[in-house]
MIPA-491705 format. One record per residue (C-alpha): y, z, x. Coordinates in pm, 1 decimal. Each point is the difference from the previous one (the first is absolute). Example, Ala and Ser with C-alpha at 12.3 -4.5 7.8 and 13.67 -1.06 7.14 Angstrom:
2
<site><c2>-450.0</c2><c3>780.0</c3><c1>1230.0</c1></site>
<site><c2>344.0</c2><c3>-66.0</c3><c1>137.0</c1></site>
END
This chain:
265
<site><c2>-10059.1</c2><c3>-813.7</c3><c1>-6525.8</c1></site>
<site><c2>-188.9</c2><c3>-252.6</c3><c1>-164.3</c1></site>
<site><c2>104.6</c2><c3>-178.8</c3><c1>-365.6</c1></site>
<site><c2>-208.0</c2><c3>75.4</c3><c1>-254.9</c1></site>
<site><c2>122.5</c2><c3>-295.8</c3><c1>-259.7</c1></site>
<site><c2>-152.4</c2><c3>-34.3</c3><c1>-297.9</c1></site>
<site><c2>-156.2</c2><c3>268.0</c3><c1>26.6</c1></site>
<site><c2>-107.2</c2><c3>261.3</c3><c1>-315.7</c1></site>
<site><c2>99.9</c2><c3>337.3</c3><c1>25.6</c1></site>
<site><c2>12.3</c2><c3>246.0</c3><c1>-234.0</c1></site>
<site><c2>225.2</c2><c3>346.3</c3><c1>8.7</c1></site>
<site><c2>-28.5</c2><c3>235.6</c3><c1>-240.7</c1></site>
<site><c2>359.9</c2><c3>280.6</c3><c1>-45.6</c1></site>
<site><c2>151.7</c2><c3>-280.3</c3><c1>159.0</c1></site>
<site><c2>278.2</c2><c3>53.0</c3><c1>-198.9</c1></site>
<site><c2>238.7</c2><c3>223.8</c3><c1>228.7</c1></site>
<site><c2>24.7</c2><c3>149.3</c3><c1>310.2</c1></site>
<site><c2>-278.7</c2><c3>-126.6</c3><c1>272.1</c1></site>
<site><c2>-124.0</c2><c3>-175.6</c3><c1>-287.4</c1></site>
<site><c2>274.7</c2><c3>-197.6</c3><c1>-47.5</c1></site>
<site><c2>37.7</c2><c3>-101.2</c3><c1>392.2</c1></site>
<site><c2>-323.3</c2><c3>-79.2</c3><c1>7.9</c1></site>
<site><c2>40.9</c2><c3>-247.7</c3><c1>-306.6</c1></site>
<site><c2>275.4</c2><c3>-187.1</c3><c1>158.6</c1></site>
<site><c2>-126.4</c2><c3>-0.1</c3><c1>349.8</c1></site>
<site><c2>-334.9</c2><c3>-159.6</c3><c1>-125.3</c1></site>
<site><c2>174.9</c2><c3>-219.3</c3><c1>-157.2</c1></site>
<site><c2>251.5</c2><c3>-77.0</c3><c1>295.0</c1></site>
<site><c2>-348.5</c2><c3>-75.1</c3><c1>184.1</c1></site>
<site><c2>-125.9</c2><c3>-256.0</c3><c1>-225.4</c1></site>
<site><c2>-234.4</c2><c3>213.7</c3><c1>-160.5</c1></site>
<site><c2>-57.1</c2><c3>-40.0</c3><c1>-390.1</c1></site>
<site><c2>62.7</c2><c3>352.7</c3><c1>-186.5</c1></site>
<site><c2>-135.8</c2><c3>188.2</c3><c1>-249.4</c1></site>
<site><c2>166.4</c2><c3>345.4</c3><c1>-126.7</c1></site>
<site><c2>-199.2</c2><c3>241.6</c3><c1>-246.5</c1></site>
<site><c2>329.4</c2><c3>229.7</c3><c1>-84.0</c1></site>
<site><c2>-46.3</c2><c3>254.6</c3><c1>-325.1</c1></site>
<site><c2>449.1</c2><c3>-68.1</c3><c1>-19.1</c1></site>
<site><c2>63.5</c2><c3>-278.5</c3><c1>-171.5</c1></site>
<site><c2>439.9</c2><c3>6.5</c3><c1>86.3</c1></site>
<site><c2>-148.8</c2><c3>-7.2</c3><c1>375.7</c1></site>
<site><c2>-225.3</c2><c3>-291.4</c3><c1>-30.5</c1></site>
<site><c2>257.7</c2><c3>-200.6</c3><c1>-137.2</c1></site>
<site><c2>217.0</c2><c3>92.0</c3><c1>251.0</c1></site>
<site><c2>-270.5</c2><c3>-148.3</c3><c1>184.6</c1></site>
<site><c2>-54.5</c2><c3>-281.6</c3><c1>-138.0</c1></site>
<site><c2>387.3</c2><c3>-90.3</c3><c1>-11.0</c1></site>
<site><c2>17.8</c2><c3>27.3</c3><c1>419.7</c1></site>
<site><c2>-325.0</c2><c3>-217.0</c3><c1>103.7</c1></site>
<site><c2>-69.8</c2><c3>-231.1</c3><c1>-278.7</c1></site>
<site><c2>-326.8</c2><c3>-205.8</c3><c1>2.3</c1></site>
<site><c2>-134.4</c2><c3>172.0</c3><c1>320.4</c1></site>
<site><c2>-89.2</c2><c3>309.0</c3><c1>-227.5</c1></site>
<site><c2>-190.8</c2><c3>91.7</c3><c1>-350.9</c1></site>
<site><c2>52.9</c2><c3>342.3</c3><c1>-139.6</c1></site>
<site><c2>-217.6</c2><c3>242.3</c3><c1>-235.6</c1></site>
<site><c2>78.7</c2><c3>306.4</c3><c1>-116.1</c1></site>
<site><c2>-207.1</c2><c3>240.6</c3><c1>-15.9</c1></site>
<site><c2>-190.3</c2><c3>341.1</c3><c1>131.7</c1></site>
<site><c2>-189.9</c2><c3>-33.9</c3><c1>319.4</c1></site>
<site><c2>-241.5</c2><c3>333.4</c3><c1>-131.9</c1></site>
<site><c2>-118.4</c2><c3>-259.4</c3><c1>-253.8</c1></site>
<site><c2>-293.2</c2><c3>-211.6</c3><c1>114.7</c1></site>
<site><c2>34.9</c2><c3>-289.7</c3><c1>-246.9</c1></site>
<site><c2>377.9</c2><c3>-42.9</c3><c1>122.5</c1></site>
<site><c2>-81.5</c2><c3>-24.5</c3><c1>303.7</c1></site>
<site><c2>-231.0</c2><c3>-259.3</c3><c1>-29.6</c1></site>
<site><c2>197.5</c2><c3>-211.8</c3><c1>-200.1</c1></site>
<site><c2>276.4</c2><c3>13.0</c3><c1>288.8</c1></site>
<site><c2>-237.7</c2><c3>-139.2</c3><c1>222.8</c1></site>
<site><c2>-117.3</c2><c3>-277.7</c3><c1>-233.0</c1></site>
<site><c2>316.3</c2><c3>-52.5</c3><c1>-85.3</c1></site>
<site><c2>48.5</c2><c3>-80.9</c3><c1>357.2</c1></site>
<site><c2>-276.2</c2><c3>-209.5</c3><c1>47.2</c1></site>
<site><c2>121.3</c2><c3>-171.1</c3><c1>-318.7</c1></site>
<site><c2>318.2</c2><c3>-68.7</c3><c1>121.7</c1></site>
<site><c2>-24.6</c2><c3>-39.3</c3><c1>325.4</c1></site>
<site><c2>-364.2</c2><c3>-167.3</c3><c1>37.5</c1></site>
<site><c2>-145.1</c2><c3>334.3</c3><c1>234.1</c1></site>
<site><c2>32.1</c2><c3>365.9</c3><c1>105.5</c1></site>
<site><c2>36.3</c2><c3>22.1</c3><c1>369.9</c1></site>
<site><c2>145.6</c2><c3>364.6</c3><c1>78.9</c1></site>
<site><c2>52.5</c2><c3>256.0</c3><c1>-267.1</c1></site>
<site><c2>270.8</c2><c3>303.9</c3><c1>87.3</c1></site>
<site><c2>-79.3</c2><c3>332.8</c3><c1>-146.0</c1></site>
<site><c2>374.4</c2><c3>173.2</c3><c1>40.5</c1></site>
<site><c2>43.0</c2><c3>204.8</c3><c1>-382.7</c1></site>
<site><c2>52.9</c2><c3>358.1</c3><c1>83.8</c1></site>
<site><c2>176.4</c2><c3>358.7</c3><c1>-126.7</c1></site>
<site><c2>65.7</c2><c3>218.0</c3><c1>236.9</c1></site>
<site><c2>-49.8</c2><c3>411.8</c3><c1>-83.3</c1></site>
<site><c2>347.5</c2><c3>38.8</c3><c1>156.2</c1></site>
<site><c2>-130.7</c2><c3>271.7</c3><c1>221.1</c1></site>
<site><c2>-97.2</c2><c3>264.6</c3><c1>-284.4</c1></site>
<site><c2>-175.0</c2><c3>286.9</c3><c1>155.7</c1></site>
<site><c2>-300.5</c2><c3>125.3</c3><c1>-84.8</c1></site>
<site><c2>136.1</c2><c3>304.2</c3><c1>-73.2</c1></site>
<site><c2>339.9</c2><c3>-125.6</c3><c1>-113.9</c1></site>
<site><c2>-242.3</c2><c3>-186.1</c3><c1>-247.9</c1></site>
<site><c2>-170.0</c2><c3>151.0</c3><c1>-335.6</c1></site>
<site><c2>-328.5</c2><c3>-64.6</c3><c1>-73.1</c1></site>
<site><c2>84.4</c2><c3>-215.4</c3><c1>-270.9</c1></site>
<site><c2>199.6</c2><c3>-178.9</c3><c1>203.3</c1></site>
<site><c2>-246.8</c2><c3>-75.9</c3><c1>292.3</c1></site>
<site><c2>-305.5</c2><c3>-100.5</c3><c1>-230.5</c1></site>
<site><c2>209.9</c2><c3>-234.8</c3><c1>-226.7</c1></site>
<site><c2>195.8</c2><c3>-104.3</c3><c1>261.0</c1></site>
<site><c2>-353.2</c2><c3>-89.5</c3><c1>217.9</c1></site>
<site><c2>-104.3</c2><c3>-212.7</c3><c1>-254.2</c1></site>
<site><c2>294.4</c2><c3>-221.5</c3><c1>-38.1</c1></site>
<site><c2>84.6</c2><c3>-22.2</c3><c1>359.8</c1></site>
<site><c2>-374.4</c2><c3>-65.7</c3><c1>139.5</c1></site>
<site><c2>-20.1</c2><c3>-214.8</c3><c1>-264.6</c1></site>
<site><c2>304.1</c2><c3>-216.5</c3><c1>105.7</c1></site>
<site><c2>-50.1</c2><c3>-5.6</c3><c1>371.6</c1></site>
<site><c2>-375.7</c2><c3>30.9</c3><c1>-1.1</c1></site>
<site><c2>-203.9</c2><c3>-119.6</c3><c1>-227.7</c1></site>
<site><c2>301.6</c2><c3>-287.7</c3><c1>-71.0</c1></site>
<site><c2>-88.9</c2><c3>-126.8</c3><c1>277.8</c1></site>
<site><c2>-380.6</c2><c3>38.9</c3><c1>-91.9</c1></site>
<site><c2>22.8</c2><c3>-136.0</c3><c1>-290.6</c1></site>
<site><c2>256.9</c2><c3>-341.7</c3><c1>149.3</c1></site>
<site><c2>-313.7</c2><c3>1.5</c3><c1>278.6</c1></site>
<site><c2>-216.4</c2><c3>-101.9</c3><c1>-218.1</c1></site>
<site><c2>186.2</c2><c3>-218.4</c3><c1>-220.7</c1></site>
<site><c2>77.9</c2><c3>-235.4</c3><c1>309.2</c1></site>
<site><c2>-292.3</c2><c3>15.4</c3><c1>196.7</c1></site>
<site><c2>-219.3</c2><c3>-325.2</c3><c1>-191.9</c1></site>
<site><c2>341.8</c2><c3>-183.1</c3><c1>95.5</c1></site>
<site><c2>5.5</c2><c3>109.1</c3><c1>389.8</c1></site>
<site><c2>-334.8</c2><c3>-98.9</c3><c1>40.9</c1></site>
<site><c2>19.9</c2><c3>-334.3</c3><c1>-97.3</c1></site>
<site><c2>351.5</c2><c3>-4.1</c3><c1>177.5</c1></site>
<site><c2>-198.5</c2><c3>238.3</c3><c1>289.4</c1></site>
<site><c2>363.0</c2><c3>148.1</c3><c1>-54.0</c1></site>
<site><c2>164.0</c2><c3>370.9</c3><c1>91.4</c1></site>
<site><c2>84.8</c2><c3>314.1</c3><c1>-159.7</c1></site>
<site><c2>339.4</c2><c3>200.9</c3><c1>114.1</c1></site>
<site><c2>97.5</c2><c3>308.9</c3><c1>-104.4</c1></site>
<site><c2>261.6</c2><c3>262.0</c3><c1>26.4</c1></site>
<site><c2>-66.2</c2><c3>333.8</c3><c1>145.6</c1></site>
<site><c2>287.5</c2><c3>188.0</c3><c1>171.1</c1></site>
<site><c2>-19.9</c2><c3>246.2</c3><c1>311.6</c1></site>
<site><c2>-110.4</c2><c3>277.3</c3><c1>-230.3</c1></site>
<site><c2>-319.4</c2><c3>-183.7</c3><c1>4.2</c1></site>
<site><c2>-20.7</c2><c3>123.8</c3><c1>368.7</c1></site>
<site><c2>266.0</c2><c3>328.3</c3><c1>-15.6</c1></site>
<site><c2>44.5</c2><c3>256.4</c3><c1>-173.4</c1></site>
<site><c2>398.5</c2><c3>61.2</c3><c1>-134.1</c1></site>
<site><c2>56.7</c2><c3>-322.3</c3><c1>-156.2</c1></site>
<site><c2>-19.2</c2><c3>143.5</c3><c1>-346.1</c1></site>
<site><c2>-240.5</c2><c3>270.3</c3><c1>-192.5</c1></site>
<site><c2>-336.4</c2><c3>18.0</c3><c1>-73.5</c1></site>
<site><c2>-23.9</c2><c3>-222.3</c3><c1>-239.3</c1></site>
<site><c2>130.7</c2><c3>-322.1</c3><c1>232.7</c1></site>
<site><c2>-114.3</c2><c3>140.2</c3><c1>303.7</c1></site>
<site><c2>-374.8</c2><c3>-18.1</c3><c1>-132.3</c1></site>
<site><c2>51.0</c2><c3>-299.0</c3><c1>-187.1</c1></site>
<site><c2>94.0</c2><c3>-212.0</c3><c1>273.8</c1></site>
<site><c2>-273.1</c2><c3>114.1</c3><c1>234.3</c1></site>
<site><c2>-246.7</c2><c3>-72.4</c3><c1>-249.0</c1></site>
<site><c2>164.2</c2><c3>-378.4</c3><c1>-1.3</c1></site>
<site><c2>-132.5</c2><c3>-32.5</c3><c1>407.1</c1></site>
<site><c2>-345.4</c2><c3>140.3</c3><c1>-114.1</c1></site>
<site><c2>17.0</c2><c3>-300.1</c3><c1>-257.6</c1></site>
<site><c2>112.7</c2><c3>-211.2</c3><c1>215.8</c1></site>
<site><c2>-234.8</c2><c3>38.2</c3><c1>216.4</c1></site>
<site><c2>-288.8</c2><c3>-46.3</c3><c1>-223.0</c1></site>
<site><c2>160.8</c2><c3>-284.3</c3><c1>-217.9</c1></site>
<site><c2>-6.7</c2><c3>-144.7</c3><c1>345.8</c1></site>
<site><c2>-354.2</c2><c3>69.0</c3><c1>87.4</c1></site>
<site><c2>-106.1</c2><c3>-108.4</c3><c1>-332.0</c1></site>
<site><c2>194.8</c2><c3>-328.6</c3><c1>36.8</c1></site>
<site><c2>-72.2</c2><c3>-147.3</c3><c1>295.1</c1></site>
<site><c2>-28.2</c2><c3>-276.3</c3><c1>166.8</c1></site>
<site><c2>112.2</c2><c3>-168.7</c3><c1>-338.8</c1></site>
<site><c2>319.3</c2><c3>216.0</c3><c1>-35.1</c1></site>
<site><c2>213.7</c2><c3>169.0</c3><c1>264.7</c1></site>
<site><c2>153.8</c2><c3>405.7</c3><c1>-132.4</c1></site>
<site><c2>316.3</c2><c3>141.0</c3><c1>159.1</c1></site>
<site><c2>258.4</c2><c3>229.8</c3><c1>-113.6</c1></site>
<site><c2>377.1</c2><c3>41.2</c3><c1>131.7</c1></site>
<site><c2>140.9</c2><c3>355.4</c3><c1>98.2</c1></site>
<site><c2>366.6</c2><c3>-24.1</c3><c1>-55.0</c1></site>
<site><c2>270.9</c2><c3>355.8</c3><c1>37.5</c1></site>
<site><c2>253.9</c2><c3>104.8</c3><c1>-222.7</c1></site>
<site><c2>245.9</c2><c3>-271.7</c3><c1>-161.6</c1></site>
<site><c2>241.1</c2><c3>38.8</c3><c1>-266.3</c1></site>
<site><c2>-175.3</c2><c3>-192.7</c3><c1>-287.7</c1></site>
<site><c2>-18.6</c2><c3>51.1</c3><c1>-380.3</c1></site>
<site><c2>-318.2</c2><c3>166.2</c3><c1>52.5</c1></site>
<site><c2>-44.9</c2><c3>266.1</c3><c1>-295.1</c1></site>
<site><c2>-243.7</c2><c3>270.9</c3><c1>-28.7</c1></site>
<site><c2>-280.1</c2><c3>131.9</c3><c1>-290.5</c1></site>
<site><c2>106.5</c2><c3>10.4</c3><c1>-416.4</c1></site>
<site><c2>-219.9</c2><c3>285.8</c3><c1>28.6</c1></site>
<site><c2>172.8</c2><c3>226.9</c3><c1>243.1</c1></site>
<site><c2>339.3</c2><c3>-118.4</c3><c1>-134.7</c1></site>
<site><c2>116.5</c2><c3>-238.1</c3><c1>293.1</c1></site>
<site><c2>-41.8</c2><c3>-315.0</c3><c1>-195.9</c1></site>
<site><c2>355.5</c2><c3>-52.5</c3><c1>-44.3</c1></site>
<site><c2>108.6</c2><c3>121.5</c3><c1>384.9</c1></site>
<site><c2>-1.0</c2><c3>-253.0</c3><c1>294.2</c1></site>
<site><c2>-22.1</c2><c3>100.8</c3><c1>366.4</c1></site>
<site><c2>318.6</c2><c3>-235.6</c3><c1>68.8</c1></site>
<site><c2>200.4</c2><c3>234.1</c3><c1>-206.9</c1></site>
<site><c2>-198.8</c2><c3>353.9</c3><c1>20.9</c1></site>
<site><c2>45.5</c2><c3>14.8</c3><c1>417.3</c1></site>
<site><c2>178.9</c2><c3>-140.9</c3><c1>237.3</c1></site>
<site><c2>-328.1</c2><c3>-168.7</c3><c1>89.4</c1></site>
<site><c2>240.4</c2><c3>-281.6</c3><c1>241.9</c1></site>
<site><c2>147.3</c2><c3>297.0</c3><c1>229.8</c1></site>
<site><c2>-351.8</c2><c3>138.4</c3><c1>-2.4</c1></site>
<site><c2>-144.6</c2><c3>-231.1</c3><c1>157.6</c1></site>
<site><c2>248.4</c2><c3>-142.8</c3><c1>241.6</c1></site>
<site><c2>45.9</c2><c3>420.3</c3><c1>131.2</c1></site>
<site><c2>-346.3</c2><c3>29.1</c3><c1>35.3</c1></site>
<site><c2>-128.0</c2><c3>-311.9</c3><c1>37.5</c1></site>
<site><c2>-77.9</c2><c3>-116.3</c3><c1>443.3</c1></site>
<site><c2>216.0</c2><c3>-296.2</c3><c1>-58.9</c1></site>
<site><c2>309.6</c2><c3>146.2</c3><c1>-174.2</c1></site>
<site><c2>-9.6</c2><c3>-281.1</c3><c1>-237.4</c1></site>
<site><c2>111.2</c2><c3>48.1</c3><c1>-379.9</c1></site>
<site><c2>-340.3</c2><c3>-213.2</c3><c1>-171.6</c1></site>
<site><c2>18.4</c2><c3>-310.4</c3><c1>-204.5</c1></site>
<site><c2>-260.2</c2><c3>-94.5</c3><c1>-298.4</c1></site>
<site><c2>-26.0</c2><c3>-309.8</c3><c1>209.3</c1></site>
<site><c2>-13.1</c2><c3>156.5</c3><c1>329.0</c1></site>
<site><c2>-379.2</c2><c3>63.5</c3><c1>-64.7</c1></site>
<site><c2>-127.8</c2><c3>-283.3</c3><c1>-93.5</c1></site>
<site><c2>-54.2</c2><c3>-196.7</c3><c1>249.5</c1></site>
<site><c2>-382.3</c2><c3>132.5</c3><c1>84.8</c1></site>
<site><c2>-97.8</c2><c3>-124.3</c3><c1>-353.1</c1></site>
<site><c2>112.4</c2><c3>-343.8</c3><c1>86.6</c1></site>
<site><c2>-242.4</c2><c3>56.0</c3><c1>284.6</c1></site>
<site><c2>-279.4</c2><c3>146.7</c3><c1>-151.1</c1></site>
<site><c2>34.8</c2><c3>-272.1</c3><c1>-295.3</c1></site>
<site><c2>-31.3</c2><c3>-294.4</c3><c1>250.0</c1></site>
<site><c2>-348.0</c2><c3>-86.5</c3><c1>105.9</c1></site>
<site><c2>123.3</c2><c3>-191.4</c3><c1>259.1</c1></site>
<site><c2>144.1</c2><c3>331.4</c3><c1>186.8</c1></site>
<site><c2>-241.0</c2><c3>217.5</c3><c1>-93.7</c1></site>
<site><c2>-327.5</c2><c3>-116.8</c3><c1>20.2</c1></site>
<site><c2>-183.4</c2><c3>286.6</c3><c1>142.5</c1></site>
<site><c2>178.3</c2><c3>312.1</c3><c1>-221.6</c1></site>
<site><c2>-164.6</c2><c3>155.9</c3><c1>-255.5</c1></site>
<site><c2>-42.4</c2><c3>407.8</c3><c1>-88.6</c1></site>
<site><c2>331.6</c2><c3>61.5</c3><c1>216.8</c1></site>
<site><c2>332.5</c2><c3>145.6</c3><c1>-131.3</c1></site>
<site><c2>289.9</c2><c3>-67.5</c3><c1>201.2</c1></site>
<site><c2>206.5</c2><c3>227.5</c3><c1>-38.4</c1></site>
<site><c2>447.4</c2><c3>-120.2</c3><c1>82.0</c1></site>
<site><c2>152.1</c2><c3>318.9</c3><c1>-41.7</c1></site>
<site><c2>242.1</c2><c3>72.2</c3><c1>252.3</c1></site>
<site><c2>-141.4</c2><c3>418.6</c3><c1>-25.7</c1></site>
<site><c2>-36.2</c2><c3>144.7</c3><c1>345.2</c1></site>
<site><c2>-196.7</c2><c3>341.3</c3><c1>-23.2</c1></site>
<site><c2>-231.2</c2><c3>67.4</c3><c1>-313.1</c1></site>
<site><c2>252.8</c2><c3>229.7</c3><c1>-111.9</c1></site>
<site><c2>316.1</c2><c3>-318.8</c3><c1>-80.7</c1></site>
<site><c2>-183.9</c2><c3>-84.8</c3><c1>-352.2</c1></site>
<site><c2>135.1</c2><c3>-161.8</c3><c1>-263.8</c1></site>
<site><c2>-67.6</c2><c3>-154.6</c3><c1>-312.7</c1></site>
<site><c2>-66.8</c2><c3>-311.2</c3><c1>-134.6</c1></site>
END
């Protein structure tokens, strides 16, 4: 796989889990990384771990102003922006239609879609001028729930299906200057939380369910997946030498054997 020496990458939700793994591997491959995350303690830990290879901004992906500030920071500190990775997200912990109250569905939809869909849209809007200039790329984190039911409840699954449409439309609109793709991981043990409106902000996937065992027992490859196992597809899509012809594509990197073998990102 090609190197990313000197390339400037912006990652949202890079403070923990898959985002943290992405930051580490991008830095390892020579990229300079800017991270937008709402947790200052997690960003402090990133700066301590990766030093001058990263710049950080505490902010909210549902704010266009914060997305723009992060994009401008990347350009100011590293001279350009080559790749945007929209990665911040929340899960609904499989809360079903029948188990959720009407109030939870309404407020949960607003919060979850604001992060999982609007956050990507506003991020794309903020970075588009920079990526057009650099002929760069966008990469969004989706899920195997973008293809199959059962990887969450109706809010999460529909948000990830919406992400597929967003990738295809942005790839259409931004061609030929900007490539737009996504990666669809399967389950992993992370600090992924849920909407506060549904009382799920203090629960993490790693603590709430035996996700490692579920992935191992139900996945076709029978392995306990770690976030770092999913990172290679992002590196491939970020490297224009390796993926110059790829746009409008969702790379499924989950190991599920049938549509029933789904799991949360």
